DRENKOLLO-735183 format. One record per residue (C-alpha): residue in one letter; x, y, z; residue number from 0. Coordinates in steps of 0.1 Angstrom, whole numbers. Example, Ala and Ser with C-alpha at 12.3 -4.5 7.8 and 13.67 -1.06 7.14 Angstrom:
<pts>
+-------+-------+-------+-------+--------+
| tivex |  east | north |    up | drenza |
+-------+-------+-------+-------+--------+
|     a |   123 |   -45 |    78 |      0 |
|     s |   137 |   -11 |    71 |      1 |
+-------+-------+-------+-------+--------+
</pts>
This chain:
<pts>
+-------+-------+-------+-------+--------+
| tivex |  east | north |    up | drenza |
+-------+-------+-------+-------+--------+
|     m |   331 |  -180 |  1282 |      0 |
|     t |   314 |  -208 |  1263 |      1 |
|     n |   328 |  -237 |  1245 |      2 |
|     y |   315 |  -228 |  1211 |      3 |
|     r |   323 |  -198 |  1192 |      4 |
|     d |   288 |  -188 |  1181 |      5 |
|     e |   269 |  -194 |  1212 |      6 |
|     p |   254 |  -163 |  1229 |      7 |
|     p |   267 |  -153 |  1262 |      8 |
|     i |   248 |  -167 |  1292 |      9 |
|     p |   227 |  -140 |  1310 |     10 |
|     l |   236 |  -133 |  1345 |     11 |
|     e |   202 |  -122 |  1356 |     12 |
|     p |   204 |  -132 |  1393 |     13 |
|     f |   239 |  -118 |  1397 |     14 |
|     p |   250 |   -82 |  1397 |     15 |
|     v |   259 |   -71 |  1361 |     16 |
|     h |   291 |   -50 |  1354 |     17 |
|     r |   281 |   -15 |  1346 |     18 |
|     a |   304 |     6 |  1323 |     19 |
|     e |   298 |    38 |  1343 |     20 |
|     s |   313 |    41 |  1376 |     21 |
|     p |   302 |    65 |  1403 |     22 |
|     f |   340 |    69 |  1412 |     23 |
|     p |   363 |    92 |  1394 |     24 |
|     p |   390 |    74 |  1374 |     25 |
|     l |   423 |    69 |  1392 |     26 |
|     g |   448 |    97 |  1388 |     27 |
|     e |   422 |   124 |  1382 |     28 |
|     s |   411 |   148 |  1408 |     29 |
|     v |   376 |   159 |  1412 |     30 |
|     a |   369 |   196 |  1415 |     31 |
|     a |   349 |   205 |  1445 |     32 |
|     e |   313 |   216 |  1432 |     33 |
|     p |   299 |   245 |  1450 |     34 |
|     l |   270 |   238 |  1473 |     35 |
|     p |   236 |   250 |  1460 |     36 |
|     e |   222 |   279 |  1481 |     37 |
|     p |   191 |   271 |  1498 |     38 |
|     e |   160 |   285 |  1479 |     39 |
|     l |   128 |   297 |  1496 |     40 |
|     a |    98 |   275 |  1488 |     41 |
|     a |    78 |   290 |  1459 |     42 |
|     e |    42 |   288 |  1456 |     43 |
|     p |    29 |   258 |  1437 |     44 |
|     g |    23 |   265 |  1400 |     45 |
|     s |    49 |   293 |  1398 |     46 |
|     e |    75 |   291 |  1372 |     47 |
|     s |   104 |   287 |  1398 |     48 |
|     d |    89 |   254 |  1412 |     49 |
|     p |   106 |   224 |  1395 |     50 |
|     p |    83 |   197 |  1385 |     51 |
|     s |    80 |   170 |  1410 |     52 |
|     d |    67 |   134 |  1413 |     53 |
|     w |    57 |   138 |  1450 |     54 |
|     i |    23 |   125 |  1457 |     55 |
|     e |     8 |   140 |  1490 |     56 |
|     k |   -12 |   108 |  1498 |     57 |
|     a |    16 |    83 |  1492 |     58 |
|     d |    29 |    64 |  1522 |     59 |
|     a |    62 |    43 |  1519 |     60 |
|     h |    46 |    15 |  1539 |     61 |
|     d |    20 |     9 |  1511 |     62 |
|     l |    48 |    -3 |  1490 |     63 |
|     a |    52 |   -41 |  1487 |     64 |
|     v |    86 |   -52 |  1503 |     65 |
|     r |   104 |   -75 |  1479 |     66 |
|     h |   132 |   -97 |  1488 |     67 |
|     d |   159 |  -115 |  1467 |     68 |
|     a |   164 |   -85 |  1443 |     69 |
|     g |   127 |   -79 |  1434 |     70 |
|     r |   119 |  -115 |  1424 |     71 |
|     e |    92 |  -136 |  1441 |     72 |
|     n |    86 |  -173 |  1437 |     73 |
|     a |    53 |  -178 |  1417 |     74 |
|     l |    43 |  -206 |  1441 |     75 |
|     v |    48 |  -184 |  1471 |     76 |
|     a |    27 |  -157 |  1457 |     77 |
|     l |     0 |  -182 |  1448 |     78 |
|     g |     1 |  -199 |  1483 |     79 |
|     r |    -2 |  -165 |  1499 |     80 |
|     f |   -32 |  -157 |  1477 |     81 |
|     a |   -49 |  -190 |  1481 |     82 |
|     f |   -41 |  -196 |  1517 |     83 |
|     p |   -39 |  -163 |  1534 |     84 |
|     p |   -25 |  -166 |  1570 |     85 |
|     g |   -51 |  -166 |  1598 |     86 |
|     p |   -51 |  -142 |  1626 |     87 |
|     p |   -22 |  -148 |  1653 |     88 |
|     p |   -34 |  -169 |  1682 |     89 |
|     d |   -43 |  -155 |  1715 |     90 |
|     d |   -31 |  -167 |  1747 |     91 |
|     e |   -58 |  -193 |  1750 |     92 |
|     g |   -49 |  -206 |  1716 |     93 |
|     l |   -14 |  -208 |  1725 |     94 |
|     a |   -19 |  -227 |  1758 |     95 |
|     a |   -41 |  -252 |  1740 |     96 |
|     r |   -14 |  -257 |  1713 |     97 |
|     d |    11 |  -263 |  1740 |     98 |
|     r |   -12 |  -288 |  1758 |     99 |
|     r |   -17 |  -306 |  1725 |    100 |
|     w |    21 |  -307 |  1719 |    101 |
|     t |    27 |  -320 |  1754 |    102 |
|     s |     0 |  -347 |  1753 |    103 |
|     r |    15 |  -359 |  1720 |    104 |
|     m |    50 |  -362 |  1733 |    105 |
|     i |    38 |  -381 |  1763 |    106 |
|     m |    19 |  -405 |  1741 |    107 |
|     v |    51 |  -410 |  1719 |    108 |
|     a |    73 |  -417 |  1750 |    109 |
|     a |    47 |  -440 |  1764 |    110 |
|     a |    45 |  -460 |  1732 |    111 |
|     f |    84 |  -460 |  1727 |    112 |
|     l |    86 |  -474 |  1763 |    113 |
|     l |    58 |  -500 |  1759 |    114 |
|     v |    77 |  -514 |  1728 |    115 |
|     f |   115 |  -510 |  1738 |    116 |
|     n |   112 |  -515 |  1776 |    117 |
|     a |    83 |  -539 |  1778 |    118 |
|     v |    99 |  -560 |  1805 |    119 |
|     s |    98 |  -532 |  1831 |    120 |
|     p |    60 |  -537 |  1840 |    121 |
|     l |    67 |  -574 |  1843 |    122 |
|     n |    96 |  -568 |  1867 |    123 |
|     w |    74 |  -544 |  1887 |    124 |
|     a |    47 |  -571 |  1889 |    125 |
|     r |    72 |  -598 |  1901 |    126 |
|     q |    83 |  -574 |  1929 |    127 |
|     q |    49 |  -567 |  1943 |    128 |
|     p |    31 |  -587 |  1971 |    129 |
|     p |     4 |  -611 |  1955 |    130 |
|     g |   -29 |  -595 |  1946 |    131 |
|     w |   -52 |  -591 |  1918 |    132 |
|     v |   -35 |  -561 |  1902 |    133 |
|     p |     0 |  -573 |  1901 |    134 |
|     e |   -10 |  -607 |  1889 |    135 |
|     t |   -30 |  -591 |  1861 |    136 |
|     v |    -1 |  -568 |  1851 |    137 |
|     r |    24 |  -598 |  1852 |    138 |
|     q |     2 |  -620 |  1830 |    139 |
|     l |    -4 |  -590 |  1805 |    140 |
|     s |    32 |  -582 |  1805 |    141 |
|     e |    43 |  -618 |  1799 |    142 |
|     v |    22 |  -620 |  1769 |    143 |
|     w |    33 |  -585 |  1755 |    144 |
|     v |    70 |  -594 |  1761 |    145 |
|     a |    66 |  -628 |  1743 |    146 |
|     r |    48 |  -610 |  1712 |    147 |
|     l |    75 |  -584 |  1711 |    148 |
|     s |   106 |  -608 |  1714 |    149 |
|     v |    95 |  -622 |  1681 |    150 |
|     f |   106 |  -588 |  1666 |    151 |
|     a |   139 |  -586 |  1688 |    152 |
|     v |   129 |  -552 |  1702 |    153 |
|     d |   143 |  -561 |  1735 |    154 |
|     q |   178 |  -567 |  1723 |    155 |
|     p |   190 |  -531 |  1728 |    156 |
|     r |   178 |  -530 |  1763 |    157 |
|     q |   195 |  -564 |  1770 |    158 |
|     g |   227 |  -552 |  1754 |    159 |
|     l |   228 |  -522 |  1777 |    160 |
|     r |   219 |  -543 |  1807 |    161 |
|     e |   248 |  -566 |  1800 |    162 |
|     m |   272 |  -537 |  1796 |    163 |
|     w |   261 |  -523 |  1829 |    164 |
|     d |   265 |  -557 |  1847 |    165 |
|     a |   299 |  -562 |  1831 |    166 |
|     a |   309 |  -527 |  1842 |    167 |
|     r |   298 |  -534 |  1878 |    168 |
|     e |   316 |  -567 |  1880 |    169 |
|     a |   349 |  -551 |  1866 |    170 |
|     r |   378 |  -552 |  1889 |    171 |
|     f |   413 |  -536 |  1889 |    172 |
|     i |   444 |  -558 |  1887 |    173 |
|     g |   452 |  -574 |  1921 |    174 |
|     q |   417 |  -566 |  1934 |    175 |
|     g |   398 |  -597 |  1947 |    176 |
|     e |   364 |  -610 |  1941 |    177 |
|     p |   336 |  -588 |  1953 |    178 |
|     d |   324 |  -595 |  1989 |    179 |
|     a |   289 |  -594 |  2003 |    180 |
|     s |   291 |  -558 |  2011 |    181 |
|     t |   295 |  -544 |  1975 |    182 |
|     p |   265 |  -540 |  1952 |    183 |
|     a |   283 |  -560 |  1925 |    184 |
|     a |   280 |  -592 |  1947 |    185 |
|     e |   243 |  -589 |  1948 |    186 |
|     s |   238 |  -604 |  1912 |    187 |
+-------+-------+-------+-------+--------+
</pts>
């Protein structure tokens, strides 16, 4: 199936090839039942009745290399396995250390994310505390940090969510009056 008459056929190596011989009998023909061979007694090795065999006594099926994808192996994978053999599996202590490293990294990523995109929270916390050295220091540092980050507009997603929340709190049904002093929406 090519566009040109003299072009050789495309080989179908990775795909199964049609075989002319079929293990099934042709349609319409019946297969005569073959008689089962009678069990023979094992003859001594080297006698004439012993058929030739390729059996190797010391062979083990687990010694054979298991090949996937129809016996082909990527050359880079084989080279990588040769150049960088896998190390021994980690023990319980190694697994625990790996889990602690992962947890520490995730906490640091979350803290950095919050310091950038929610920088106003430490400032709000410092404003709500009674006067003192720690709240005043946190407030001053937070004001500088928020001012530096506002240049990059990283606070806009937080402000947008806050505005949506305030709008949802102040929403009223038709015919419902203004919020009175007992509702949380009246506090703002």
